[in-house]
DRENLO-561232 format. One line per 10 residues: for each residue x, y, z of C-alpha. Coordinates in nm, 3 decimals. Each point is the difference from the previous one (the first is absolute). Last residue first. Example, Ala and Ser with C-alpha at 12.3 -4.5 7.8 and 13.67 -1.06 7.14 Angstrom:
BEGIN
1.367 -0.106 0.714; -0.137 -0.344 0.066
END
This chain:
BEGIN
8.355 8.666 13.099; 0.313 0.161 -0.151; 0.146 -0.329 -0.116; -0.322 -0.091 -0.183; 0.020 0.328 -0.197; 0.364 -0.067 -0.092; -0.094 -0.350 -0.120; -0.282 0.146 -0.212; 0.233 0.266 -0.142; 0.248 -0.275 -0.094
-0.287 -0.198 -0.161; -0.103 0.304 -0.204; 0.358 0.029 -0.130; 0.012 -0.371 -0.090; -0.336 0.019 -0.179; -0.288 -0.126 0.210; -0.234 -0.282 -0.098; -0.358 -0.056 -0.116; -0.034 0.201 -0.319; 0.373 -0.040 -0.062
0.292 0.218 0.106; 0.345 -0.050 -0.143; 0.304 -0.111 0.205; -0.089 -0.368 -0.042; 0.049 -0.016 -0.375; -0.074 -0.375 0.007; -0.364 0.055 -0.105; 0.133 0.166 -0.317; 0.138 -0.325 -0.147; -0.319 -0.200 0.059
-0.198 0.292 -0.144; 0.225 -0.002 -0.309; -0.131 -0.337 -0.105; -0.297 0.166 -0.174; 0.238 0.147 -0.256; 0.052 0.370 -0.077; 0.352 0.053 0.134; 0.106 -0.338 -0.131; 0.108 -0.266 0.249; 0.259 -0.268 -0.081
-0.071 -0.273 0.252; 0.239 -0.252 0.159; -0.088 -0.272 0.254; 0.284 -0.021 0.251; 0.258 -0.279 0.004; 0.023 -0.194 0.324; 0.347 -0.047 0.150; 0.110 0.361 0.007; 0.364 0.080 0.061; 0.071 0.082 -0.363
-0.339 0.148 -0.091; 0.110 0.363 0.018; 0.319 -0.090 -0.192; -0.206 -0.172 -0.268; -0.210 0.320 -0.035; 0.314 0.216 -0.038; 0.163 -0.237 -0.250; -0.327 -0.013 -0.198; -0.009 0.380 -0.024; 0.368 0.030 -0.102
-0.027 -0.281 -0.255; -0.310 0.158 -0.153; 0.152 0.349 -0.019; 0.322 -0.136 -0.154; -0.196 -0.189 -0.265; -0.005 -0.371 -0.081; -0.359 -0.058 0.108; -0.113 -0.251 0.261; -0.373 0.079 0.033; -0.135 0.154 0.320
-0.284 -0.205 0.145; -0.372 0.009 0.073; -0.139 0.223 -0.276; -0.379 0.026 0.027; -0.090 0.346 -0.133; 0.190 -0.042 -0.328; 0.244 0.281 -0.089; -0.075 0.129 -0.352; -0.120 0.341 0.121; 0.317 0.060 0.203
0.234 -0.041 -0.298; 0.201 -0.242 -0.218; -0.034 -0.306 0.225; 0.289 -0.214 0.131; -0.041 0.078 0.372; 0.358 0.109 0.074; 0.139 0.146 -0.325; -0.335 0.108 -0.153; -0.169 0.137 0.310; 0.329 0.160 0.116
0.059 0.160 -0.344; -0.359 0.119 0.000; 0.066 0.217 0.310; -0.317 -0.014 0.208; -0.278 0.243 -0.092; -0.286 -0.216 0.126; 0.196 -0.110 0.310; 0.102 -0.366 0.042; -0.053 -0.166 0.338; 0.214 -0.312 0.047
-0.163 -0.192 0.285; 0.158 -0.274 0.210; -0.184 -0.256 0.212; 0.096 -0.225 0.291; 0.243 0.254 0.149; -0.176 0.328 -0.082; 0.268 0.132 -0.242; -0.127 0.301 -0.196; 0.180 0.086 -0.323; -0.067 0.338 -0.158
0.011 0.104 -0.367; 0.017 0.374 -0.073; -0.139 0.278 -0.219; -0.343 -0.008 0.164; 0.169 0.077 0.330; -0.031 -0.183 0.331; 0.149 0.146 0.320; -0.313 0.199 0.084; -0.193 -0.329 -0.027; 0.141 -0.084 0.344
0.204 -0.288 0.137; 0.321 0.194 0.055; 0.278 -0.088 -0.244; 0.301 -0.227 0.051; 0.308 0.109 -0.196; 0.105 -0.173 -0.325; 0.294 -0.238 0.047; 0.101 -0.135 -0.342; 0.145 -0.352 -0.012; 0.286 -0.040 -0.247
0.089 -0.359 -0.077; 0.349 -0.151 -0.025; -0.041 -0.196 0.324; -0.132 0.294 0.205; 0.057 0.369 -0.071; -0.243 0.204 0.207; -0.118 0.327 -0.153; 0.086 0.338 0.156; -0.056 0.164 -0.343; -0.060 -0.275 -0.252
-0.326 0.163 -0.103; -0.367 -0.072 0.060; -0.241 0.231 -0.188; -0.298 -0.230 -0.062; 0.033 -0.166 0.343; -0.166 0.225 0.256; -0.005 -0.197 0.321; -0.266 -0.088 0.261; 0.061 -0.244 0.287; -0.305 -0.144 0.175
-0.094 0.092 0.359; -0.214 -0.271 0.158; 0.058 -0.282 -0.247; 0.370 0.072 -0.046; 0.035 0.026 0.378; -0.169 -0.337 0.051; 0.240 -0.168 -0.246; 0.305 0.143 0.174; -0.131 -0.100 0.345; -0.055 -0.371 -0.072
-0.358 -0.110 -0.077; -0.241 -0.183 0.231; -0.232 0.247 0.172; 0.004 0.275 -0.265; -0.065 -0.263 -0.267; -0.297 -0.154 0.183; -0.152 0.348 0.048; 0.037 0.071 -0.374; -0.172 -0.333 -0.066; -0.286 0.104 0.232
-0.051 0.328 -0.189; 0.010 -0.179 -0.336; -0.253 -0.257 0.127; -0.233 0.279 0.121; 0.010 0.192 -0.326; 0.106 0.361 0.054; -0.183 0.310 -0.126; 0.160 0.294 0.177; -0.176 0.147 0.306; 0.209 -0.195 0.250
0.363 -0.114 -0.015; 0.158 -0.258 0.228; 0.094 -0.307 -0.202; -0.015 0.175 -0.339; 0.267 0.241 0.129; -0.106 0.366 0.033; 0.029 -0.001 0.382; 0.342 -0.162 -0.041; 0.112 0.285 -0.229; -0.117 0.251 0.263
0.204 -0.194 0.258; 0.305 0.004 -0.229; -0.030 0.377 -0.057; -0.051 0.077 0.371; 0.312 -0.204 0.093; 0.228 0.128 -0.280; 0.161 0.272 0.216; 0.062 -0.242 0.286; 0.383 -0.012 -0.010; 0.003 0.372 -0.094
-0.163 0.086 0.333; -0.360 0.113 -0.049; -0.158 0.342 0.031; -0.342 0.100 -0.129; 0.006 0.378 0.003; 0.094 0.249 0.271; 0.368 0.032 0.087; 0.186 -0.272 0.188; 0.313 0.025 0.210; -0.174 0.040 0.334
-0.241 -0.285 -0.067; 0.243 -0.289 0.025; -0.189 -0.237 0.224; -0.358 0.108 -0.056; 0.053 0.038 -0.377; 0.142 -0.352 -0.036; -0.282 -0.146 0.210; -0.257 0.187 -0.211; 0.169 -0.132 -0.317; -0.028 -0.356 0.134
-0.357 0.033 0.121; -0.131 0.161 -0.320; 0.176 -0.256 -0.222; -0.134 -0.302 0.196; -0.332 0.185 0.021; -0.039 -0.014 -0.377; 0.062 -0.374 0.007; -0.245 -0.047 0.288; -0.274 0.184 -0.186; 0.047 -0.229 -0.302
-0.015 -0.314 0.217; -0.310 0.128 0.178; -0.162 0.078 -0.336; 0.074 -0.354 -0.123; -0.165 -0.160 0.300; 0.080 -0.201 0.313; 0.169 -0.341 -0.033; 0.030 0.012 -0.381; 0.100 0.367 -0.036; 0.226 -0.035 0.304
0.197 -0.289 -0.141; 0.052 0.191 -0.327; 0.103 0.312 0.198; 0.260 -0.194 0.199; 0.159 -0.137 -0.317; 0.003 0.348 -0.157; 0.152 0.142 0.321; 0.285 -0.252 -0.030; 0.057 0.097 -0.364; -0.004 0.373 0.080
0.245 -0.042 0.289; 0.235 -0.207 -0.219; -0.008 0.270 -0.267; 0.049 0.276 0.258; 0.307 -0.151 0.162; 0.020 0.221 0.312; 0.357 0.035 0.129; -0.002 0.379 0.040; -0.337 -0.012 0.180; 0.135 -0.244 0.262
0.320 0.205 0.026; -0.199 0.316 0.075; -0.184 -0.185 0.276; 0.326 -0.064 0.183; 0.099 -0.325 0.175; 0.122 -0.211 -0.289; 0.059 -0.374 -0.062; 0.204 -0.080 -0.313; -0.115 -0.269 -0.247; 0.116 -0.356 -0.076
-0.174 -0.238 -0.241; 0.053 -0.377 -0.009; -0.125 -0.232 -0.276; 0.003 -0.381 0.034; -0.092 -0.258 -0.264; -0.033 -0.348 0.146; 0.009 -0.300 -0.234; -0.142 -0.353 -0.019; 0.093 -0.153 -0.337; -0.265 -0.176 -0.213
0.101 0.139 -0.339; -0.293 0.243 0.002; 0.151 0.142 0.319; -0.150 -0.080 0.340; -0.040 0.304 0.225; 0.112 0.172 0.322; -0.015 0.379 -0.023; 0.179 0.190 0.277; -0.059 0.375 0.037; 0.230 0.188 0.238
-0.038 0.349 0.140; 0.266 0.196 0.186; 0.000 0.315 0.215; 0.325 0.185 0.069; 0.117 0.251 0.263; -0.111 -0.213 0.293; -0.078 0.071 0.364; -0.266 0.263 -0.074; -0.212 -0.252 -0.194; -0.297 0.056 0.235
-0.241 -0.291 0.027; -0.315 -0.078 -0.199; 0.087 0.183 -0.321; -0.266 -0.080 -0.262; 0.008 -0.173 -0.335; -0.206 -0.041 -0.316; 0.089 -0.262 -0.260; 0.004 -0.003 -0.380; 0.036 -0.277 -0.257; 0.092 -0.010 -0.370
-0.044 -0.277 -0.253; 0.182 -0.026 -0.335; 0.268 -0.257 0.088; -0.252 -0.273 0.088; -0.084 -0.185 0.321; -0.238 -0.294 0.015; -0.173 -0.148 0.307; 0.106 0.318 0.182; -0.072 -0.019 0.374; 0.101 0.317 0.181
0.140 -0.044 0.350; -0.013 0.297 0.240; -0.308 -0.051 0.214; -0.056 -0.356 -0.116; -0.113 -0.142 -0.334; -0.074 0.331 -0.172; -0.130 -0.111 -0.342; 0.148 0.168 -0.304; -0.066 0.266 -0.265; 0.125 0.342 0.112
-0.020 0.226 0.306; 0.106 -0.088 0.357; -0.095 0.177 0.323; 0.159 0.008 0.348; 0.377 -0.012 -0.022; 0.189 0.090 0.317; 0.306 0.209 0.080; 0.159 -0.006 0.347; 0.244 -0.280 -0.083; 0.120 0.050 -0.357
-0.212 -0.160 -0.270; -0.100 -0.340 -0.133; -0.204 -0.077 -0.311; -0.104 -0.360 -0.065; -0.082 -0.155 -0.335; -0.132 -0.349 -0.074; 0.019 -0.193 -0.325; -0.147 -0.329 -0.125; 0.111 0.072 -0.360; 0.228 0.265 -0.153
-0.037 0.108 -0.362; 0.236 0.155 -0.255; -0.162 0.149 -0.308; -0.075 -0.212 -0.309; -0.379 -0.040 -0.001; -0.081 0.343 0.143; 0.245 0.190 -0.224; -0.133 -0.163 -0.317; -0.356 0.033 0.125; 0.044 0.374 0.060
0.139 0.044 -0.352; -0.294 -0.180 -0.159; -0.260 0.175 0.221; 0.157 0.340 -0.082; -0.009 -0.074 -0.373; -0.362 -0.112 0.022; -0.096 0.306 0.205; 0.160 0.238 -0.252; -0.157 -0.183 -0.297; -0.358 0.024 0.123
-0.228 -0.106 -0.287; 0.184 -0.321 -0.096; 0.095 -0.183 0.321; -0.275 0.166 0.200; 0.045 0.121 0.358; -0.250 0.265 0.114; 0.165 0.022 0.344; 0.326 -0.197 0.032; 0.070 -0.068 0.367; 0.286 -0.190 0.164
-0.023 -0.094 0.369; 0.285 -0.159 0.195; 0.034 -0.290 0.243; 0.100 -0.005 0.366; -0.290 -0.235 0.087; -0.198 0.268 0.184; -0.003 0.262 -0.276; -0.029 -0.251 -0.284; -0.336 -0.157 0.088; -0.109 0.334 0.148
0.020 0.156 -0.350; -0.329 -0.171 -0.095; -0.208 0.202 0.248; 0.115 0.355 -0.078; 0.049 -0.117 -0.363; -0.377 -0.016 -0.031; -0.015 -0.099 -0.370; -0.147 0.316 -0.155; 0.011 -0.038 -0.377; 0.290 0.049 -0.244
0.196 -0.287 0.145; 0.343 -0.157 0.004; 0.069 -0.080 0.367; 0.330 -0.181 0.058; 0.011 -0.130 0.357; 0.303 -0.155 0.169; -0.056 -0.265 0.269; 0.277 -0.116 0.234; -0.015 -0.354 0.143; 0.219 -0.079 0.305
-0.266 -0.229 0.159; -0.090 0.252 0.273; 0.003 0.277 -0.263; -0.258 -0.194 -0.203; -0.233 -0.030 0.300; 0.048 0.375 0.061; -0.079 0.069 -0.367; -0.316 -0.214 0.018; -0.115 0.195 0.305; 0.067 0.330 -0.180
-0.184 -0.116 -0.312; -0.310 -0.117 0.190; -0.010 0.311 0.224; -0.284 0.151 -0.200; -0.081 0.342 -0.149; 0.361 0.119 0.045; 0.085 0.362 0.091; -0.008 0.307 -0.227; -0.376 -0.047 -0.038; -0.115 0.362 0.042
0.170 0.326 -0.095; -0.075 0.288 0.235; -0.138 0.314 -0.152; 0.162 0.190 -0.286; -0.161 -0.246 -0.237; 0.144 -0.035 -0.349; -0.048 -0.378 -0.022; -0.340 0.019 0.171; -0.213 -0.039 -0.314; 0.189 -0.321 -0.089
-0.146 -0.167 0.313; 0.242 -0.282 0.080; -0.099 -0.295 0.217; -0.036 -0.270 -0.267; -0.079 -0.334 0.157; 0.259 -0.259 0.105; 0.042 -0.378 0.006; 0.257 -0.118 0.254; -0.121 -0.361 0.008; -0.197 -0.100 -0.308
-0.081 0.212 -0.306; 0.022 0.365 -0.112; 0.364 0.108 0.044; 0.016 0.356 -0.146; 0.196 0.008 -0.325; 0.327 -0.060 -0.186; 0.211 -0.217 0.234; 0.354 -0.138 -0.038; 0.127 -0.164 0.321; 0.366 -0.090 0.050
0.048 -0.249 0.286; 0.352 -0.022 0.142; 0.153 -0.269 0.218; -0.093 -0.219 0.297; 0.083 -0.371 -0.002; -0.286 -0.214 0.137; -0.246 0.294 -0.009; 0.031 0.074 -0.373; -0.284 -0.215 -0.136; -0.238 0.069 0.288
0.061 0.377 -0.019; -0.043 -0.001 -0.379; -0.322 -0.196 0.054; -0.137 0.277 0.225; 0.117 0.267 -0.246; -0.203 -0.163 -0.279; -0.302 -0.020 0.235; 0.026 0.376 0.066; 0.055 0.097 -0.368; -0.318 -0.166 -0.127
-0.065 0.246 -0.285; -0.310 -0.001 -0.217; -0.028 0.107 -0.366; 0.038 -0.342 -0.160; -0.092 0.026 -0.370; 0.337 -0.135 -0.112; 0.090 0.011 -0.367; 0.373 0.074 0.039; 0.042 -0.218 0.311; 0.262 -0.246 -0.122
0.175 0.239 -0.240; 0.200 0.196 0.258; 0.082 -0.325 0.191; 0.156 -0.206 -0.284; 0.351 0.151 -0.019; 0.025 0.019 0.378; -0.118 -0.362 0.032; 0.251 -0.126 -0.256; 0.280 0.192 0.175; -0.092 -0.160 0.334
-0.007 -0.342 -0.169; 0.350 0.062 -0.141; 0.134 0.114 0.340; -0.129 -0.305 0.191; 0.330 -0.131 0.143; 0.169 0.339 0.047; -0.313 0.164 0.138; -0.062 -0.270 0.261; -0.377 -0.020 0.022; -0.277 0.155 0.207
-0.317 -0.161 -0.140; 0.143 -0.352 -0.029; 0.009 -0.150 0.348; -0.316 0.100 0.179; -0.290 -0.083 -0.230; -0.351 0.150 -0.018; 0.066 0.274 0.261; -0.328 0.095 0.167; -0.256 0.284 -0.009; -0.298 -0.036 0.226
-0.213 0.294 -0.105; 0.175 0.014 -0.338; -0.136 -0.336 -0.111; 0.101 0.027 -0.368; 0.349 -0.150 0.024; 0.147 -0.036 -0.350; 0.315 -0.200 -0.082; 0.200 0.103 -0.310; 0.270 -0.240 -0.116; 0.325 0.135 -0.146
0.131 -0.190 -0.306; 0.195 -0.319 -0.075; 0.022 -0.081 0.370; 0.342 -0.132 0.113; 0.075 0.270 0.258; -0.316 0.094 0.187; -0.156 0.327 -0.113; -0.355 -0.057 0.125; -0.173 0.334 -0.033; -0.275 0.116 0.236
-0.322 0.185 -0.087; -0.232 0.178 0.248; -0.362 0.074 -0.090; -0.198 0.322 -0.056; 0.319 0.143 -0.156; 0.332 -0.150 0.112; 0.347 -0.103 -0.112; 0.259 -0.181 0.217; 0.364 -0.038 -0.102; 0.304 -0.166 0.162
0.376 0.037 0.039; 0.274 -0.167 0.206; 0.369 0.092 0.031; 0.218 -0.287 0.134; 0.270 0.027 -0.269; 0.061 0.361 0.101; -0.199 0.320 0.043; -0.061 0.350 -0.129; -0.210 -0.007 -0.319; 0.241 0.081 -0.286
-0.055 -0.310 -0.212; -0.376 0.065 -0.008; 0.049 0.365 -0.099; -0.113 0.003 -0.365; -0.268 -0.265 0.064; -0.121 0.196 0.305; -0.026 0.318 -0.206; -0.182 -0.176 -0.285; -0.251 -0.153 0.243; -0.062 0.334 0.175
-0.041 0.207 -0.317; -0.239 -0.248 -0.162; -0.190 -0.043 0.329; -0.044 0.380 0.033; -0.219 0.013 -0.311; -0.266 0.218 0.164; -0.280 -0.209 -0.161; 0.138 -0.321 0.151; -0.010 0.152 0.348; -0.354 0.136 -0.036
-0.124 -0.333 -0.142; 0.140 -0.176 0.309; 0.350 -0.152 -0.007; 0.138 0.144 0.329; 0.343 -0.156 0.057; 0.161 -0.129 0.320; 0.372 -0.060 -0.056; 0.184 -0.214 0.256; 0.376 0.035 0.052; 0.207 -0.216 0.236
0.368 0.077 0.073; 0.125 -0.287 0.219; -0.040 0.011 0.378; 0.295 0.019 0.241; 0.003 -0.301 0.237; -0.226 0.076 0.298; -0.005 0.253 0.285; 0.329 0.143 -0.124; 0.237 0.257 0.154; 0.187 -0.249 0.219
0.059 -0.198 -0.323; 0.274 0.250 -0.088; -0.048 0.331 -0.177; 0.209 0.137 -0.287; 0.041 0.355 0.126; -0.068 0.309 -0.209; 0.155 0.336 0.073; -0.103 0.367 -0.003; 0.182 0.228 0.247; 0.339 -0.123 -0.118
0.339 0.000 0.182; -0.105 -0.184 0.315; -0.163 -0.291 -0.182; 0.296 0.000 -0.246; 0.247 -0.075 0.285; 0.246 0.281 0.075; -0.105 0.049 0.364; 0.073 -0.370 0.066; 0.372 0.053 -0.065; 0.183 -0.292 0.164
0.068 -0.227 -0.296; 0.060 0.083 -0.366; -0.149 -0.145 -0.314; -0.068 0.356 -0.123; -0.357 -0.081 -0.110; -0.057 -0.304 0.222; 0.086 0.198 0.317; 0.068 -0.237 0.291; -0.084 0.119 0.353; -0.366 -0.068 -0.073
0.061 -0.375 0.022; 0.114 0.039 0.360; -0.329 0.165 0.107; 0.020 0.367 0.114; -0.159 0.024 0.344; -0.286 0.241 0.060; -0.036 0.326 0.199; -0.362 0.117 0.012; -0.060 0.355 -0.126; -0.364 -0.065 -0.110
0.018 0.129 -0.359; 0.372 0.057 -0.072; 0.099 -0.334 0.152; 0.344 0.007 0.163; 0.273 -0.231 -0.125; 0.248 -0.215 0.192; 0.298 -0.220 -0.094; 0.222 0.229 -0.205; -0.061 0.291 0.239; -0.292 0.225 0.093
-0.122 -0.036 -0.358; -0.283 0.242 -0.077; -0.311 -0.079 -0.202; -0.091 0.239 -0.284; 0.136 -0.201 -0.295; -0.230 -0.298 0.070; -0.040 -0.310 0.221; -0.357 -0.127 -0.030; -0.234 0.116 0.279; -0.136 -0.289 0.208
-0.107 0.225 0.293; 0.195 -0.175 0.280; 0.251 -0.238 -0.153; 0.092 0.253 -0.267; 0.055 -0.177 -0.330; 0.292 -0.157 -0.187; -0.107 -0.244 -0.270; 0.231 -0.296 0.063; 0.063 -0.270 -0.258; 0.080 0.269 -0.254
-0.097 0.076 -0.356; -0.032 0.373 -0.048; -0.139 0.165 -0.313; 0.115 0.361 -0.054; -0.254 0.158 -0.235; 0.090 0.213 -0.299; -0.232 0.074 -0.293; -0.304 -0.004 0.226; -0.363 -0.065 -0.091; -0.228 0.107 0.284
-0.084 -0.245 0.279; -0.018 0.243 0.294; -0.158 0.314 -0.148; -0.068 0.166 0.332; -0.149 0.328 0.117; 0.048 0.079 0.369; -0.199 0.212 0.243; -0.015 0.308 0.221; -0.285 0.240 -0.081; 0.061 0.375 0.035
-0.160 0.231 0.258; 0.344 0.138 0.098; -0.106 0.037 0.364; -0.130 -0.354 0.010; 0.345 -0.126 -0.107; 0.162 0.203 0.279; -0.246 -0.142 0.254; 0.062 -0.352 -0.135; 0.365 0.040 0.088; 0.344 0.015 -0.161
-0.134 0.093 -0.343; 0.147 -0.208 -0.287; 0.176 0.213 -0.264; -0.062 -0.153 -0.344; -0.371 0.035 0.069; -0.246 -0.180 -0.229; 0.240 -0.296 -0.005; 0.115 -0.174 -0.316; 0.117 -0.356 -0.067; 0.062 -0.169 -0.333
0.039 0.288 -0.248; 0.146 0.201 0.292; 0.301 -0.235 -0.017; 0.106 -0.138 0.340; 0.297 0.166 0.168; 0.357 -0.123 -0.057; 0.146 0.317 -0.149; -0.206 0.229 0.224; 0.137 -0.168 0.310; 0.362 0.063 -0.100
-0.079 0.351 -0.126; -0.147 0.098 0.338; -0.377 0.040 0.007; -0.246 0.282 -0.079; -0.244 -0.210 -0.203; -0.008 0.094 -0.371; -0.341 0.126 -0.113; -0.149 -0.205 -0.285; 0.111 0.110 -0.348; -0.206 0.278 -0.161
-0.150 -0.075 -0.340; 0.139 0.268 -0.232; -0.035 0.381 -0.023; -0.118 0.008 0.367; -0.361 0.109 0.039; -0.043 0.311 0.218; -0.046 0.251 -0.279; -0.296 0.191 0.147; 0.167 0.172 0.293; -0.247 0.266 0.114
-0.286 -0.196 0.159; 0.250 -0.267 0.107; 0.190 0.244 0.222; 0.318 -0.197 0.055; 0.192 -0.036 0.327; 0.347 -0.151 -0.052; 0.010 -0.317 0.213; 0.117 -0.229 -0.282; 0.271 0.259 -0.078; 0.118 -0.005 0.363
0.031 -0.375 -0.025; 0.215 0.027 -0.313; 0.210 0.272 0.156; 0.069 -0.238 0.287; -0.122 0.091 0.345; 0.312 0.011 0.216; -0.147 0.078 0.337; -0.372 0.022 0.010; -0.140 0.278 0.216; -0.357 -0.119 -0.059
-0.017 0.164 -0.337; 0.184 0.324 0.056; 0.364 -0.092 -0.052; -0.065 -0.176 -0.327; -0.246 0.265 -0.117; 0.244 0.283 0.053; 0.258 -0.192 -0.204; -0.249 -0.067 -0.279; -0.103 0.363 -0.022; -0.329 0.101 0.156
-0.322 0.072 -0.191; -0.223 0.296 0.091; 0.297 0.232 -0.056; 0.046 0.319 0.202; -0.082 -0.157 0.337; 0.334 -0.180 0.029; -0.053 -0.291 0.234; 0.006 0.064 0.375; -0.341 -0.152 0.058; 0.089 -0.347 -0.131
0.103 -0.182 0.315; -0.229 -0.295 -0.059; -0.244 -0.074 0.279; -0.158 -0.315 -0.140; -0.372 0.039 0.036; -0.205 -0.169 0.268; -0.314 -0.159 -0.146; 0.078 -0.344 0.130; -0.153 -0.265 -0.217; -0.051 -0.322 0.196
0.153 -0.316 -0.140; -0.021 -0.261 -0.277; 0.123 0.186 -0.308; -0.324 -0.045 -0.189; -0.148 0.006 0.350; 0.100 0.365 0.010; -0.240 0.079 -0.281; -0.264 -0.073 0.261; -0.240 0.289 -0.010; -0.319 -0.132 0.158
-0.266 -0.114 -0.247; -0.264 0.226 -0.154; -0.116 -0.152 -0.328; 0.162 0.159 -0.300; -0.202 0.197 -0.249; 0.039 -0.053 -0.371; 0.211 0.218 -0.223; 0.335 0.109 0.137; 0.109 0.146 0.331; -0.235 -0.195 0.221
0.123 0.001 0.350; 0.128 -0.313 0.209; -0.060 -0.330 -0.163; 0.255 -0.269 0.088; 0.212 -0.164 -0.271; 0.004 -0.349 0.138; 0.203 -0.197 0.251; 0.313 0.205 -0.060; -0.165 0.336 -0.027; -0.032 0.240 -0.284
-0.214 0.293 0.107; -0.351 0.126 -0.044; -0.090 0.296 0.222; -0.242 0.086 0.281
END
């Protein structure tokens, strides 16, 4: 029996890592939704030249399934590689996503991989073919990301298929000027009169040149047909923990200053409303009605039957009450300075937030610094610190109570999204608290050991995160639906939302930093079509009260050969989808089952590749070039805080890592799972990028192993939400002086959290490189300068995933383990 990743859960099938799996029938096939047929693809490979174990590209093209016209690029992705011998498998720079094998015309108008990515860029014709490849089929979406260019279409008629409701897009076909054929269900539809006119060229009679048919990402201004009620205003409620713990951490000072600095930049219009609730053992409201000389505090001490003391002045028009809001923000940090209140009534505070926001909907931002101890939703500590390094199963990954989930579902029904900021050095049961955001389409932010004075890196990160959070675009009362070509079906969703019907995601709030993933299966053969299409439509209300529909359409080729399925594998997308599935499995079953299933995903896929192309392969662990990073990424996942065992990991930190893997866009997940490592003390202008008068060096990516570090160097590691600059003991003093501003290694402080702006070539070059890395990133990482002898170096070294630890394989040992499992 073995553990495998399956679409309803990750099913246990044999134990290949620590912990034993319970015997359950092998149902990896239900990940793909059909029976696994063990028949191998009879490739005509026997005639290949016996002298060389590896064929030439032309031999490979003709051999793999008798493909006619395999491109050189595709043949390269199929090149067999012995992973036990080829150690330098990392590309010198971050590899772009694989390019789908489409005509130039289709490629030009296809959706950006930053928005929409599929695990397989060649869609298998049948479920049987998909089963044979042993790879998961799914999509990764970043639907509301910030865009520099977005065609916005104002039209009385939004043209959609009358049968499946697909929005017209670049991949439909026009039978003539008056009829178009849907690319998802193939129904023939009439072209409405209005669509005959092209507003861009101001010409008539060319519907195929309309912007909707020329762009795979568009935004429609929606009519009243797309509204259940008049669009809501932007409404923001801040729920602030003011217990002794909270005041001691100093987060209120940072929060109030940040909101004061960004008050003018909150997304909205003249209708924007704002309100504040603070809580400890009681709940405090603030009357901010225009005309008052100062804010009035109203205290409700009956937390068992919490009520709203007044209905018309707690959520106020920001424009009209701006001065009172500023007065409150200036006063709040000092109001609770001498508090002795140690209790936290978070549950009751959330209940009043729900009552306050229900008439309109909007966003609730919760700031919490400890375990809730009073009233509804109170929690007890469930963490045993002695079990943090356990190699056995980790307990308490799921919620202790359904109070927060139920509240989130109530909020979602009233279009209220809840975001949680947890700033805590003690266990706060994030596994339970996170439910309030998970099911209301909110987000979770976590700052362990936050202190505004003693933890500079966390304070700086909190400040920068708040600035982004308060000013980024927001969509209210949103829903998202994903449609796909007839024959394909979606069966599992990943991310923060509530599934309202089988394929409709309810998103009370939508933000540009959230990612989603879906799993798919092939229910009917796609033999009659050469293309498969996927369309995501996000209907939302903008902060200015406009109803809009953002539509993304992705087109991919359909293939009939197993070799083509392997050639089109997008290994980053596959790894991210498997991470989502493993998180679900660790909560629904156990962490060891999830870990076993990840290992088996690699074993099964490489076994399938070997079984169907065996005649060209020598002994060793063979993978096609397209999948060469698969074992490395899975090993990196197994060493992630979310999924690791045997290394001391706080329960809240583990759960936060799980939340991130389930709700971040692909690029952010990949930085977390497999960080980028560069040597930066010897960067030159060789092969540098020249952008806007600045020179950006391009040092090569290094493998994540201590073998690549030298005491003479300085190495930058980019983990997405944190960056480390590791400085060797014998590092060039010129670099230390010119970049870090200290005369030598010995004088470097052990808690540096930023690189100073110095007027030296070395400094400008280093800062230009780091700025370039951060360019497309919306949240700034925490930054740590790490000395070779400092205690912080353990956090740096734990990201060197290719090295062995007491409880985990090195990369080479892991390859041997996979090979051993394959030979069972």
